[in-house]
LORORO-230099 format. One record per residue (C-alpha): residue number from 1; x, y, z. Coordinates in steps of 0.5 Angstrom, whole numbers, padded with zeros to 4 digits. Layout:
N
NUM_X_Y_Z;
...
//
This chain:
200
1_0398_0224_0195;
2_0393_0218_0199;
3_0397_0220_0205;
4_0397_0225_0209;
5_0398_0232_0206;
6_0401_0238_0208;
7_0395_0243_0206;
8_0390_0242_0212;
9_0383_0240_0211;
10_0380_0247_0213;
11_0385_0251_0207;
12_0384_0245_0202;
13_0376_0246_0201;
14_0378_0254_0202;
15_0382_0252_0196;
16_0377_0248_0192;
17_0370_0252_0193;
18_0375_0258_0190;
19_0377_0254_0185;
20_0369_0252_0183;
21_0367_0259_0184;
22_0371_0263_0178;
23_0372_0256_0173;
24_0365_0258_0169;
25_0358_0261_0171;
26_0354_0255_0172;
27_0359_0253_0177;
28_0355_0258_0181;
29_0349_0252_0182;
30_0355_0248_0186;
31_0355_0249_0194;
32_0361_0247_0198;
33_0358_0241_0202;
34_0359_0242_0210;
35_0367_0242_0211;
36_0367_0233_0216;
37_0370_0234_0222;
38_0378_0231_0222;
39_0379_0232_0229;
40_0382_0225_0231;
41_0380_0225_0238;
42_0372_0224_0234;
43_0375_0218_0231;
44_0376_0219_0224;
45_0378_0212_0220;
46_0379_0216_0213;
47_0375_0222_0210;
48_0375_0223_0203;
49_0373_0230_0200;
50_0373_0234_0193;
51_0370_0239_0188;
52_0371_0243_0182;
53_0370_0241_0174;
54_0371_0234_0171;
55_0371_0233_0164;
56_0365_0229_0161;
57_0367_0231_0153;
58_0369_0224_0151;
59_0363_0221_0153;
60_0359_0227_0150;
61_0356_0230_0155;
62_0361_0237_0157;
63_0363_0238_0164;
64_0360_0236_0171;
65_0361_0241_0177;
66_0361_0238_0183;
67_0364_0238_0191;
68_0363_0233_0197;
69_0366_0231_0203;
70_0365_0223_0206;
71_0368_0221_0212;
72_0368_0213_0216;
73_0370_0212_0223;
74_0372_0208_0227;
75_0366_0206_0230;
76_0363_0205_0223;
77_0359_0211_0223;
78_0359_0215_0216;
79_0358_0222_0215;
80_0357_0227_0208;
81_0354_0231_0202;
82_0354_0231_0195;
83_0353_0235_0189;
84_0354_0234_0181;
85_0351_0238_0176;
86_0352_0236_0168;
87_0349_0239_0163;
88_0347_0235_0156;
89_0346_0239_0151;
90_0340_0244_0153;
91_0338_0240_0160;
92_0341_0239_0166;
93_0344_0233_0170;
94_0343_0236_0178;
95_0343_0231_0184;
96_0344_0233_0191;
97_0345_0227_0196;
98_0348_0225_0203;
99_0353_0220_0204;
100_0351_0213_0207;
101_0358_0209_0205;
102_0364_0210_0203;
103_0370_0205_0202;
104_0377_0207_0200;
105_0384_0203_0198;
106_0389_0208_0200;
107_0394_0205_0196;
108_0391_0205_0189;
109_0389_0212_0191;
110_0381_0210_0190;
111_0375_0211_0193;
112_0367_0209_0193;
113_0362_0213_0196;
114_0354_0212_0196;
115_0348_0216_0198;
116_0342_0217_0198;
117_0338_0223_0193;
118_0335_0228_0197;
119_0334_0233_0191;
120_0334_0232_0185;
121_0334_0238_0180;
122_0335_0235_0173;
123_0331_0237_0168;
124_0333_0231_0163;
125_0328_0227_0163;
126_0333_0219_0162;
127_0333_0222_0170;
128_0327_0224_0172;
129_0325_0216_0173;
130_0323_0212_0178;
131_0331_0210_0179;
132_0332_0218_0181;
133_0327_0220_0186;
134_0328_0223_0192;
135_0331_0218_0198;
136_0333_0213_0191;
137_0341_0211_0192;
138_0345_0213_0188;
139_0354_0212_0188;
140_0360_0214_0185;
141_0367_0213_0185;
142_0374_0217_0185;
143_0381_0217_0184;
144_0386_0221_0188;
145_0392_0221_0183;
146_0397_0226_0188;
147_0400_0233_0188;
148_0405_0232_0184;
149_0408_0236_0178;
150_0409_0230_0175;
151_0401_0227_0177;
152_0395_0225_0172;
153_0389_0229_0174;
154_0384_0227_0180;
155_0378_0224_0176;
156_0371_0222_0178;
157_0366_0218_0175;
158_0358_0221_0174;
159_0353_0218_0178;
160_0350_0211_0178;
161_0343_0209_0179;
162_0340_0202_0180;
163_0340_0197_0176;
164_0347_0200_0174;
165_0353_0195_0176;
166_0349_0194_0183;
167_0342_0196_0185;
168_0344_0200_0192;
169_0349_0203_0195;
170_0352_0199_0200;
171_0353_0194_0194;
172_0357_0199_0190;
173_0361_0200_0197;
174_0363_0193_0198;
175_0366_0192_0190;
176_0372_0191_0189;
177_0378_0197_0187;
178_0380_0192_0181;
179_0379_0189_0176;
180_0371_0190_0171;
181_0368_0193_0177;
182_0373_0199_0176;
183_0373_0201_0169;
184_0377_0207_0167;
185_0374_0208_0161;
186_0369_0211_0166;
187_0373_0215_0170;
188_0374_0222_0168;
189_0380_0227_0169;
190_0378_0234_0173;
191_0380_0239_0169;
192_0380_0244_0176;
193_0380_0242_0182;
194_0382_0236_0187;
195_0380_0231_0191;
196_0384_0227_0197;
197_0384_0221_0200;
198_0386_0221_0208;
199_0387_0216_0212;
200_0388_0215_0220;
//
């Protein structure tokens, strides 16, 4: 669902933690970021939260285990954290970071999230370059497709880094939510878990 939900944010994040904890032996590496405060009196404009297992098998890299939260306040400030780990054969791609920008289209149930790498625990050499270091920009996008029985699964992308599409997180968050910059072929359905986009 793309607007207010009957499940409280705390209950939602506890559910996500439970799903992530039970889905795979590798998921123990994923730690749920601290839940953002959604108190109305703190001026939250919108929030995007999620966690679970995303199916990257059609891209040939198995599954990814992820968790994130991002909030944008009415004063323009942004807070949040994110983590994603995926296996690539005998190696892993594993990043954590802090959120620096988030934009949403509540009507489409889509969000763009950008940030900065705070930890790179990857062993895949393709993700150990000068574009993947602590302090570098990183970004991803997600879809909240609802909670009904007939709704499509929520979806996420892998992480992007310069010079893929753009060079900075701010440029990524400013991209439109339709057209060529929202390529459905690079957005992958969740096997389990949930993504919620909430607008106040």
